[in-house]
C-alpha atoms as one frame of an Amber mdcrd trajectory, in Angstrom:
protein
  -3.287  19.816  67.438  -3.833  18.516  63.916  -1.452  16.138  62.132  -0.486
  18.947  59.760   0.479  21.240  62.663   2.494  18.485  64.316   4.326  17.767
  61.033   5.401  21.405  60.775   7.005  21.252  64.239  10.582  20.253  64.713
  13.276  20.567  67.355  16.790  21.726  66.526  19.696  21.016  68.867  22.425
  23.609  68.337  25.894  22.793  69.631  28.966  24.959  70.121  31.705  22.351
  70.668  34.454  23.060  73.138  36.894  21.127  75.283  36.498  23.247  78.425
  32.935  24.498  77.961  30.467  23.214  75.375  27.310  25.193  74.678  23.965
  23.697  73.733  20.590  25.125  72.823  17.275  23.552  71.896  14.770  25.385
  69.732  11.208  24.507  68.835  10.387  25.429  65.260   6.728  25.768  64.260
   6.526  26.744  60.617   8.607  29.920  60.451   8.275  30.703  64.160  10.748
  29.571  66.772  10.923  29.461  70.539  13.418  28.483  73.186  13.125  25.093
  74.835  16.355  24.919  76.825  19.957  26.091  76.741  23.075  25.774  78.816
  26.660  24.634  78.943  28.516  21.449  79.682  31.467  22.176  81.989  34.447
  20.043  81.018  37.458  21.766  82.597  37.086  19.728  85.789  38.004  16.540
  83.884  41.742  15.943  83.776  42.156  13.878  80.618  41.001  14.684  77.105
  39.472  11.188  76.874  37.284  11.870  79.923  36.135  15.160  78.399  35.168
  13.387  75.166  33.238  10.734  77.098  31.388  13.455  79.039  30.492  15.229
  75.768  29.151  11.999  74.295  27.182  11.140  77.451  25.688  14.631  77.890
  24.729  15.059  74.214  23.169  11.591  74.306  21.167  12.604  77.403  19.964
  15.800  75.682  18.892  13.743  72.669  17.051  11.202  74.826  15.329  13.935
  76.848  14.296  16.338  74.068  14.200  14.153  70.915  15.627  16.711  68.469
  14.847  16.202  64.792  18.081  17.858  63.637  21.474  18.793  65.041  23.445
  21.855  63.962  27.082  22.258  64.983  29.602  25.024  64.710  32.634  23.838
  62.768  36.047  24.130  64.383  38.165  26.959  63.024  41.905  27.318  62.745
  43.137  29.834  65.267  46.680  30.212  66.502  47.166  26.665  67.709  46.708
  23.551  65.582  46.460  21.383  68.734  43.430  23.386  69.894  41.776  22.885
  66.518  42.409  19.141  66.672  40.896  18.944  70.165  37.862  20.951  69.039
  37.486  18.640  66.052  37.455  15.639  68.355  34.830  17.285  70.577  32.711
  17.998  67.527  33.189  14.436  66.255  32.051  12.945  69.559  28.942  15.162
  69.571  28.254  14.119  65.974  28.641  10.449  66.923  26.021  10.854  69.651
  23.569  12.256  67.078  24.485   9.703  64.418  23.906   6.875  66.899  20.278
   8.053  66.984  20.173   8.655  63.200  19.609  12.396  63.618  20.618  14.538
  60.615  23.606  16.810  61.257  24.566  20.083  59.582  27.804  21.930  60.219
  28.244  25.710  59.945  31.353  27.878  59.835  31.530  30.437  62.661  31.326
  33.367  60.204  28.203  31.850  58.620  26.528  31.583  62.035  27.375  35.191
  62.919  26.262  36.466  59.501  22.992  34.559  59.702  22.083  35.804  63.168
  23.493  39.353  63.267  24.015  40.258  59.624  27.764  40.610  60.306  30.126
  37.662  59.826  32.692  39.357  62.074  30.313  40.034  64.975  31.651  39.577
  68.497  30.341  36.924  70.877  28.642  39.748  72.789  26.871  40.989  69.653
  25.694  37.446  68.872  24.476  37.047  72.445  22.635  40.378  72.318  20.811
  39.409  69.136  19.937  35.967  70.524  18.524  37.637  73.637  16.311  39.852
  71.462  15.185  37.078  69.116  14.327  34.661  71.920  13.140  37.272  74.434
  15.715  36.282  77.059  15.631  38.604  80.050  19.087  37.787  81.372  22.301
  37.231  79.431  23.845  33.840  80.178  27.092  33.962  82.157  28.871  31.906
  79.509  28.392  32.977  75.896  28.898  29.405  74.676  25.184  28.844  75.365
  24.063  31.755  73.165  26.585  30.653  70.530  24.879  27.253  70.469  21.464
  28.898  70.111  22.908  30.984  67.268  24.005  27.793  65.493  20.476  26.389
  65.843  18.918  29.601  64.528  21.421  29.721  61.675  20.273  26.238  60.704
  16.663  27.373  60.739  17.411  30.573  58.794  19.467  28.716  56.189  16.522
  26.480  55.369  18.615  23.300  55.466  15.608  21.343  56.668  13.212  20.298
  53.951  10.435  21.807  56.067  12.015  25.259  56.404  11.524  28.010  53.828
  13.556  30.831  55.380  16.892  31.088  53.596  18.657  33.970  55.305  18.530
  36.553  58.066  17.210  39.080  55.551  14.423  36.679  54.532  13.542  36.123
  58.192  13.292  39.876  58.843  11.116  40.307  55.739   8.840  37.431  56.803
   8.669  38.493  60.467   8.622  42.304  60.626   6.947  42.381  64.043   9.498
  40.131  65.733  12.606  42.169  64.987  13.121  45.845  65.572  16.164  48.019
  65.277  15.460  49.709  68.606
């Protein structure tokens, strides 16, 4: 592999923060192409205190960073639902994940949930199932994950790639990706 090829490679860690289940996904980006490295969830409901959950998030994100050496981290921003306490807890979970990345001086970008859905499916109001279905097609996954938090995290990582937030990326939207990669996406 030449130095130029290696320079065009980067790893994005996508995170879908949560206080009971936190999704993560790692993508390898080579130029405009992308492939799956790893994805999964961090189960947090078994921890009784919120402080223990935050420590587990920090420890697990740190382990992912040490193991896979991502160049960038993309996170889904917390959104205001029905309960302000839930939003505050999600914000703390996101903050702890951000701290793990910042401790390693990894650039972080945050995306609103509607932006992630729009970028991946073309519909900002898409359901979790629609997002998961598109992620399965884009990454050639044969089996849908049991918990959609994992595909949500992959969607955040792909949104980051599609938005061109990295200086190395040129794709700026889902539409641009489809135009640049006609053979990778089909409406069938």
